[in-house]
N, C-alpha and C positions, 0 to 999 in steps of 0.2 A: 330557305333555311338549309344549311348543310346537313346531310344525312351522315352521321358519324360512322356508321357501318360501311357506307360506300366510300367515305373518305379513307377509311382504313385499307380497303381493298386497292384503291387507286394510288395510295402513297406508301404502301408497305408497312403500315402501322400494326404492331402486334399487341401493344398495350396502351391504355389511356390513363393518365393521372387526372382524376376528377378532383378538382382542388378548390378550396376557399380560404380566405384570410379571416382570422378572428379579430376580436377587438384590440388585442395586443399586437396586431400586425404579424402574427405567426401564421405561416402558410401550412395548411393541412391538406391531406390528400388520401385517396384510396387508389390503388393500382388495379385497373380493371382490364381483363383480356378483351381483345377486339371482338371475340365471339359473343360477349355479353353486353356490348355497348349499346345495342339497339334498345334493350330493356332499360338500361341505365339512362339513356337519353329521354325516354318517356317518363320513367318513374323516379329516377335519381338513385344515387348511392347512399346507403344508410349510415348515419353517425349518431353517437350519443352526445348530446349537447353539453352535458356536464363535464365531459372529458376535455373540453377546450374552453378558451376564455370568451364565453358568451352570456354569462350570468344565468345559468340554468342549474337545475338540481337533478339528482338521479331519478326523481319522480317524473321528469318530463318525458313525453313520448318520443318516438324515433324522429330524428331530423334527417331530411333527405336533401342531398346536394344535386340539383338538376343542372347538368352541364349546358353552358351557352355555346352552341357550335360556332358562333361568330368569333369566338376567342381561340379556337383550336390552334395549337402551335406545336409543330414537331420539334423535339429536342435536337438542336444542331449537333450536339456531341453524342447523341444516341437516337438516331432518327427512327428506329423501330418503336419508339415511345412518343406519344403526343400528350401534351399538357392542355387541359381545357378548364377555364374558370367556370365556377358553378354558383348558382343562387340557391340559398337555403330555404327550405319549406318545412313546415310542421303542420300536420293535420290539414293539408291542402292549402295552407296560407303561407305567404312569404314570412320569414323570420325577421321581424322589424329591426332587431338590433344587429343583424348581420351587416357588416360594412358595405359590401357590394350592393345589397338591397337598399341601404340608406342612400348611397350615391344615385342609384337608379330613381329613387323617389324624388331627389332634387332635380335630376335631369327631366323627369316628367313634369315637375312644377314649372321649369323654365320653358318646356315645350308648349305648355298651355298658353304661354305668352308669345309663342312664335320664336323662341330663342334657343340657342344651343351653346354651351360653353366649350371652348377649346382650351387645352392647356398643355404645357410641356414641363418636364422636370430636368434638373441638373443633379444627377446622382453622384455624390462624392463618397469615396470609400478608401480605407487603408488596406494595403497588402502587408500582413504581419506574419510573424513566424507562428507555427501551429500552437505554441504554448500560449499565445495571446499577450505575451509580456513585452514584446519589442517589435519594431518594424523589421521586415524581413531583409531589407537591403542595408547593411551596415555602412556601405559607402555613400548612402544618401544622407549626407550630413551638412549640407549647406545651410547657412542662416536664412537665406531667402531662396528656397528650392523651387519656387513656382516656375513652371515651364522649363525646368532643367532637362535638356535634351538627353544627357547621358543617363540620368536616373530613369527617364521615360523609356529609353531603349533597352535598359537592362531588364525591363519588364515587358519587352516587346512581345514575347510569346503569349503572355496572358492577355495583353491588351488587343493584340491582333486576333486571337481566337474569339474574344468577345465581340469585337467590331465586325469580323467576318460573319459571325452568327447573326448579328443584327442586319447586315446587308442581305444575307440569305433569307431572313424573315421579312424583308421589305420595310423595315422601320425607318430607313433613311438616316443612318448615322452620318454625322458630318464632321465631328472633331473629337479628339481625345487628347488629354493633357495630364501632365504631372501638376498636382495642385499645390496649395500654399504650404502644406505641412510635409515634412519628410515622410516618405512612404505613402503619400496620399495621391489619388487619381480621380479624374472626372471624365465621364463619357456622355456625349450628347447625341440625341436622335430627334427626328422631326416631331413637332407637336401634332396633336390630333384631337378628335372629340374626347371629352372627359373620360368616358368609360374605356375607350381604346387605350388612352395613355395610362389609366390606372391599372389595367390588366398588364400592360407592357412593363410598367414600373414594378409591379409585384413579381413578374416573371424575371425581370432583369436582376433583381436582388437574389433570387434563387439561382439564376444562371451564373452570376458573378461568383457566388460562394462555391458553386460546384466546379467551375473551371479553375478557380484558384486552388481548390483541393487537388485537382488533377496534376497541378504543377508543384505540389508539396507546400503550398502556401495557405493562408487563411485570409479571406476578405471579410472586413467588418464595416458595417454602416453605423456603428455605435457613435452617438453624438460627440463624445469627448473621451476617446480611449487613452489619450496622453495629455496630461494637464498643461504641459508647456508648449504644445503644438495646437495649431488651428484645428477646430472641430469639423466634423462632417456636416455640411449643410445639404439641403435639398430644396434649392430655389425653384419656385413655381412661376411660370409665365402664363398669364391668364387673359383671355379675351372672350367677348360674347358676340355671337354671330346670328344671322337670320336662320330661319328654319331649314333652308336649303344648304346652309354652310357656305354661301357664296359671298356674303357681305359681312365685313367686320363692323359691328355696330359701335365699337369703341373708337373706330378710326374717323377722325374729322380734321382735315388739314387746317380748317379755320379755328379749331379749338385750341385751348392752351396746351402746349406741348403735343399737339396733334391728337388730343383725346376729346371725345364727344361729351355732351352734358350727361348722357346716359352712363357713360364710363365713369364720370366723376361721382354720380350717384352710387354706382356700384362700389367705387373706392370709399365713399362715405360710409357704406355699410361695413366694409372691412375695418375702417378706423373705429367705428362705434363699437364693434364687437371684438376689438383687438385683444383685450385681456382674456376673454373667454375662448377666442380662437386659438390662443397660445396653448391651451390644454390639449388641443388636437395636433397642433404643429410641433409641439415639444412635449411628447407624451411620457417621458421617463424622468426619473430622479436625476439621471446623468445629463439630461438635456440642459439643465440650468447651470452646468459647468461651461456650456458653450455660450448661452445667453448671459449678458451682463458680466462677461469675463474680463479679467485683466489682459493686458497686451501679451501676445505670444512671442516666441523668439523671432518670428518673421517681422514683427512690428505692429501687427493688427490682427484682430480676431475675425474680421469680415462678417461678424454677426451683429444684429441690432441690439440696442438696449432701450429704445424708446418707441412709442407708437406714433411714428412720424413718417412723412413721405417727402420725396424730392424728385428732381428730374433725374438725369443720368448720374446718380450719386449713390454709391454703394454703402454709405454709412447709415441709411435709413431702413426702417422696416419694409417700406415699399418704394421701389424705384420705377421711374417711368423712363426706360432706356430710349424709346422712340414712340411715335404715334401708334395708337391702336392696341396697346397692351400694357399690363403691369407685371412687374417682377416682385413677387413676395419673397423676401429674404428671411422669413421667420422660421421656416421648418428645418428640421435636422434629419439625419439619416434614419432615425428610428420611426419616422412618421408613417402612419398607416396609409398605404397607397389609395385607399378608397374613402376613408373617413375624412381625410384632409380636404380633397376637392369637394366632397359633399358639404363640409362646413364652409368652405370658401364660397360656394354657390349659394348656400343658405344666407350667409351674411350679405352677399352682393345683391341678391333678390330683395332682401329687406331694405337695403339702401335705396334701391330703385323704387320700391313701393312707397317708401316714406320720403323720397326725394332728399336724401341726406346729403349735407354739404361736408366734404372732407376737411374744409378749412384751407388755409393757404399753405402752399408747399414751402419747404425750408431749403434754401440753397446754401447750406453750411455743412462743414465737416462735423457730424454729431459726435465723433470720437474726441475731437479737439475743442469744439465750441459748444457742445450740447448743454453745458452748464448755463449758457446765456439764455436758453429758451425756458422761461419760467413756467409755462403752462403745458409743457410736453409730458404726457403720461408715460410713466415707466412701465416696462414689461414686468410681468410677475417674476419674483425673485426665486421661486421654487415651485415644484409641482403642486404642493398644497395650495399655494396662492392662486395658481392657475385654475385648479379644480373648483375652488371657492368662487372664483370669478365666473366660471361656467355655471355653477349651481345658481348664482344670482342673476344670470342672464336668461330670464324666462322667455323672452322673445326668441332667442336663438334656440333654446331647448325645444320650444314648440315648433319652430320652423324646421329644424333638423329632424325632429321626431322624439317625443319623450322617452320611448322605449330604448332607443340607441343611446340617447344622452344620459339617461339615468343608469343604464347598465355600465356605460363607460366610466362614469363618475364613481359608481359603487366599487367596481373592480380596481380602479386606479387609487382610490382611497385605501383599499386593502393593501395595495402595493406600497403606498406611502407608510402605512403603519408597520409593515414588515421592515421597511428601510429604517424607520426610527427605532426599531428594536435591535438594530445592528450596532455593535460597539466598534468604533473605528480606532485605528492606531493613533490618529491625531488626538482623540479624546484621552486616551491612556497617557500619551506623551505630555499633555498640558494640564491634566487634572489629577494624575495619580498621587501627587505629593500635596494635594490640597489639605 
């Protein structure tokens, strides 16, 4: 275990950000001087649980964020400060509804079987003007802007700083591109164990926003900030490995599309719990402007609308691009970096336990020919439908943990009610003269 006080001495760290992510995906932190980190590593930094999205009241006792030294990360843009992910405890016990705690619980369940999940994420984001009303680059106006070299290089300073940072941190970044929407970008780094990727995902969102601000811009991972443009996805690539991380248990050259029977059982769990999983993958009201959306100006939304899977076919909820892994195309930029992989693993483990069959793959363009598939389940049309699907999925709730599941549903239903109390301009325009 890394001694954080020693780490500070050897790396010139003056302050630590002891950080956690709440149920709404908001990163919280306390800034702790290196002189106090030894005590904080042992006892944790104190927080009031009611002050964040964790379904607590002012009557709850103190909550302590105990830093995980394995996650310590010096800020590349401010190296005298180090960020460290923390696990929440209350009265000596882990806080069950804390997202990172929930993910570690699923990792432990898999470890009991001798398995470990690895995953990678494709983080898409927009660079917009500080007002949030438009993309920052007015010259980025092509109908099909994906991979546009000029628009990419006009944002070279931002992309380079982020990629350089990931190289310094040892993440193994390997490509950066302008995405399908005007003003949209994607950056990729190597996959790793589920908890490592989740910590990096959380940190990347913080880093991207901070670096963008340095350059007078604003980075947003909002699922659908502009109704006519492709939304921000967060595709997850998932595989299950042996305890040593040496053998990919989904990989089978003799299996269909190079996937093992175990892999298809895992996929069966994802398909069976698809409606409930959507509550975690698409956790905001705005998420459903991305799912089930009409065509964008580029010609396609690149997001799914049915609970289906195929081979190397991007029109399905799940794609099998090659042997040994699945690409889940369900999640958007608002996804919680910890809750989503926890839910994926819970669904997959249930599929393996019950030997669930995902059914036959579909080798058609679901955007153009989906109407031909009579028994394909549709994804939830809004956040309320997704939350109701999660409430009804008792098996997933129990597997993921009732505390985190119920807290998430309760808080998100509150968010839905607040949204429904909002009067939109569309309503005024179409019903004022009724």
